N, C-alpha and C positions, 0 to 999 in steps of 0.2 A: 674119296678123291675130291679135292676142291674144284670149284667152278668159278674162275675169275675172268672178268671181262674188262678190257681196256677200251674206253670210249675216247677217240681222238678226233677232234674237229679238223676237217679238211681245209687247208689253206685259210686258217681261221680269220686272220685280220682282213684278208681279201673278202672272205665270205660275209663278214660283218659289213663291209663297205657295200657289197652287192645287195645286202638286206635293205640298206637305206637308199640305194640307187640301183634298181633292177636293170637299168640300161647298161650296166657294166658287165653283166653276165655274158660269158663267151668271148670276152675281149682280153687282150694281154694287159693285165693290171698288176702294178707293183705298189706295195705300201712301204713308205720310207720311215726310218727311225733315226734316232740320234741326231735330232734337229735336221732332218732331211739329208743326213750325210750318206746313208747307204740303204740298200734294199733289205727289208726284214721279212717280207712275205710276197709271194707271187701266185698268180692264178696259173692254172695248167697251161693256157695258151702262152703266158709269159715264160713259163719254164720251157715250152716247146721252142720258143724263139732262141733260147740259150742264155737268158738272163740268170745269173748265178746269185744264190743267197749271199748277202754281205757285199755285193758289188757296189762300189762307190757310185753315188747318184750321178756325178758328172761324167763318169765313164759310161754308165748305162744309158743316159740320155743321149750321149754322142753316138754310141753303137746301135741303140734301138730307139730312135726318135719317135716311132709310131706307137710305142707302148704308152699306157696311161700311168702317171706317177701321182700318188696321193700321200699327203702327210698323215702319219699315223695318229690315232686318237685313243690312247689307252683307257680313258674313262668310258668311252663308248664300248670298247671291247670287254672291259671288266663288267659292265652292266649286262651285256649279252651272256657272258660267261656265267655270271651269277644265276641267270634264269635257267641255263642249261644244267648247272650243278644241282639246283633245287629240284629240277624235274627228275633227276636220277634217283632221288630219294623216294619217288613213287614206286620204284621197283624193288628196292632193298634199303634198309637202314645202314648197311655196311658199305659206305662210299668213302674213298680216299681221294680228295682233290689233289692231284699231283702237280698241275700247273694251270695256267689260265685256259688252256684248251685240251687238257687231258685229265681223266679220272679213272681210277680202278674201282670196280664193283665186285664184291664177293656175293655171288648169287647162289652159293651152295644151299641146296634144299628148297630153293624158290620155285622149282618146277612143280612142287605140290601146291604151292599157293597160286601160281599163275596157270596151273593145269596144262602145261606144255613143256617142251624140251628146253634145255639151256640155250641151244642154238636159236630157237624161235623167240625166246625171251630177248636175246641180243638183237634180233631183227626188229622186235617190237620197240625196243629202246630207241634204235636208230630211226625208225619210222615216226615215233612220237616226237622226237626232237626236230625232225625235218618238218613234220606237219604243223606242230604247235609253235615252234620258235623260228623255223625257216633256215636252220643251219644244217648242212650236210656233214655227217660224221662217219668214221670208219669204226668197226667194232672187231676186236680180236678176242677170241675165247680159247682158254686153255686151263690147265690145272695150276699154273704158276704165273706170277707177274711177268717174268722174263719171257716166257713163251707167249703170253697174251700180248705183250708188246710186239713181239715178232709177228704174231698173227695179224695184228692191226696194220702193220706195215705191208703185209701181203695183201690184205683187203684193200688198202689204199691204192696199191700199185695196180690191182686188178680193175678198180674203178677207172683209173687213169687210162689204162690200155683198153678199156671197154670189153674185157673178157669175162667180167662178172659184176653185174650192177647191184648185187645184193648188199654189198658193203660190209659183209660179215665173213670172217674166216675163222675156222676152228682147227687147232692143232691138238690131236689126241694121240693115243698109243699107236693107232694104225698108221698114221702118216708122219709121226714125229721124226723118226730116224731119217727118212727120205728128205724131209724139209731141212733138217740140220746139215745133211750132206751137201745140199745146194745153197747153203747160206754161208757166205764168207765170214770169217771170224770177226772182222772189223765191223760187220753189220749187226753184231749182237750188242744189246743195250749194256753200257758200262765198259765196253772195250775201247779204250782210247788208242791214240797213235803209238805211244811208247809201248804199251802192253801188246799191241798188235805186232810190232817189230820183234818183241821178245818171243812171242808165241811162234812166229814164223821161223825164227831161228831154230825152234824145236820141231819144225815140220808140221805145225798146226795151221792148216789152211782154211778149214771150215769148222762150223760148230760141232759137227759130229767128231772130228779129230779131237776136239777139246774134251768131250766127255769120255774119250778113251784114255786120257792121261791118268796115270796112277795117283791115288790119293796122297801118297808120300811125296811125289814130285810137286803136286799142287800145294800141299801144306808147307813144304820147304821153300818154294819159290814165290807163291802168291798168298799164302796164309789163309785165314778164315774166309775172306771174300772170294778167293779162288775156289775153295771147296764149296761154298754156298752157290756159286755160279754153276758148278757141275751138277749139284742137286737140282737147281731150278731148271736147267736145260734137260735134265733127265726126267722131268715131270713131277719132282717132289718139292712142294712148296716149303721154303724156309724163310720167306719174306712175306708174311701175311698182310692182307689189306688192313691198313691202320686207319680205322674210322673214328678214332678219338681225336677231337680237336685239341691239339697241343698249342700252348701259348708260344708265340714267337719270342726268340731271345732278343731280337732287335727288329726295328723297322727303319728303312732307309729310303732316300730318294736322291739320286745323283743325275746330272744331265750335263752334256757338253754345250758350250756356247756355240752359236752359229759361226763366230769368228773368234780367234784368240783375242783376249782383251786384257787391258790394264786398268780399266775403268772401275773404280771402287763402287760407284753407285749401281752399275750394271750387275756386279757380283753380289752386292748386298740385296738387290731386288731378287736375284735368282735364289739366294739363301732364304729370303722371305717366302718365295713360292714353294720351295722344298719343305720348309717348316710347316706351312699350311697343309701340304699333302700328307705328311706323316702324322700330324696332329689329327687331321680329319679321319685317318685310318684308326688312330687310337680311339676316337669317340665312336666310330662305327662299331667297334668290337668291345666297347665299355672297358677300355684299358687306360693305364697311365704309364708314364715313363719317369725314371729317376735320374737318368744321365743323358745329356745332350752333347753330341760331337759334331763339329763342322769339318769339312774336308775341302781343300783346294788342290787341284792338280795343275801343274805348270805345262807349258808347251813341250818341255823336255820330259814330261811324265814324272817329274818329281812330285811327291805328295806331302802336303803339310796338313796337320790336324791339330785341333784344340778342343778341349771338352770341359764341361762343368758338371759337378755332382750336385744335384738340387737338394735343398733342405726338405722340400715337400714335393712329391710326385705331381706331375701336371698332365693335362690333356688339351690345354688351350694355348695357341700360338701367341696370343696377346699378352700372356703372362711372362713370356720369355724372349720376345723378339729383340728387346733391348740387350739381353744377355748375348744373343747371337751376334749383334753388332760388336760388342766388346770382345768376344772371342775372335771375330774376324780381324779387328784392328790389331790384335796381338800377333797375328801370323802373316798379315798382308805385307808384301814388300813392293815398294815403288819400282816401276820400270820393268817388272817381270810380267811376261805374257802368261795368262792363265787359260787353260783349255776347258776346264770343267769345275763344278763345285757340287757339294752334297751336304746333306744333314742326316745324321744317324741318331735314332733314339734307342736307348738300351735300358737295362734294369726294368723290363716290362712286367707289370703285374695287373691283376684284376682291380678295377676301380673300387675304392672304398669311400663310403659317404663319411666325410669329416665335418665337424662343426667349425664354422668360420670363426676366427678370432676377432677380437675387438678392433685390432689394428690391421688395415689392409683388406678388411672384409668387403667393403664397397667396391674396391678395385678388382678383387678376385671375382665377385659376382658380375661385375660389368664385363670382364674378360670372357667369362663363360657365356653370357648372353650374346656378346658379339660373335663368338665362335659359332654358337647355335644358329644365329641369324645368317651367317655366311654359309653354313651347311644347308640351310633351307633354301637360300638363293640358288645354290648350285644344284640342288635336287630339282628345282623348277626350271632353271635355265641352262644347266650343264656346267661342268668344271671349267674354270677360267672366266666365268661370267663376271666375277668380281676379283680385283687384285688390290693389295696394298703395296705401297712403294715409298721410296724416298727420292728427294730431289737430287739432281745431278750435282756431284761434288766437284769443286774446282781443284 
């Protein structure tokens, strides 16, 4: 039987802010995203006030003026996340980073190495992250990813209600059925609103009802995913921890403007910023990209895109920022209000050392040096310490 742990950082963005400013602890704190447009993370006291996830900032500020609202800082959160994920490898090499604040660990067989039970290993992981990094996490332990995810949610709720401060919960053969009977089907990982409605029409109210459904019914109505979910909820792992680093198919950065805009210079500067972000990520992982796509989204949510297939893969923004402007000029329309922009890199591959040609060699080398210098400045002073831009166009 597999032993899988899900480590889930509690109120992660808020916890990161508290790490930098301990005076925030115990206060109703909200982190804002989408250019401070809405609430994307809340402390427990903020949740207790009734501030909802995704609530527009102007509404939250009006209804809950005593809460503390902070602009989100993804570079800061990614930096702390990276430290947490690296620490997990001290316990097992089988780590699947699922998101910025979640990771699955396959610790099957590790009780012999750590000379203790799986439950105690999970507790040790949690304590180590808290003591050495300062972030509180919840740990769910079970034989499948789906059950580990459910167990972590139970652990998190027990912490919040102060009924169990251990922060670790295990679902095993002894308590599994009872827990599934007390878990609404829409609380299961992967069950969306539409599927929830479909299942309820067939009298499936909780997770235990789901595993009672016949295989023929699931295969006919939900296909392989439906069958896999039944196996996972029954304690049989069909979705193992994927600890092999797979290369991303694309890397993208999109962001809404603070206000709708028709300003060409503002949009081009935003594209510049997005381009740097995605190229910096390429360099961080020693990758290159062969296709560049830009995206503009209008006030009415219409999307316009334009792309270029490069003759040589790149990892430096300075090699292609002029191309970005050309792509932009081809799809920009005067008088239209734009709400967001983005840059997408695709045809991602591992970087190969290529010999510089006689023509353009100096320019390429200069671009790479500029990019490296920019990376070094941001490592020292933080992301956004340096920006390139263009003058306002008439």
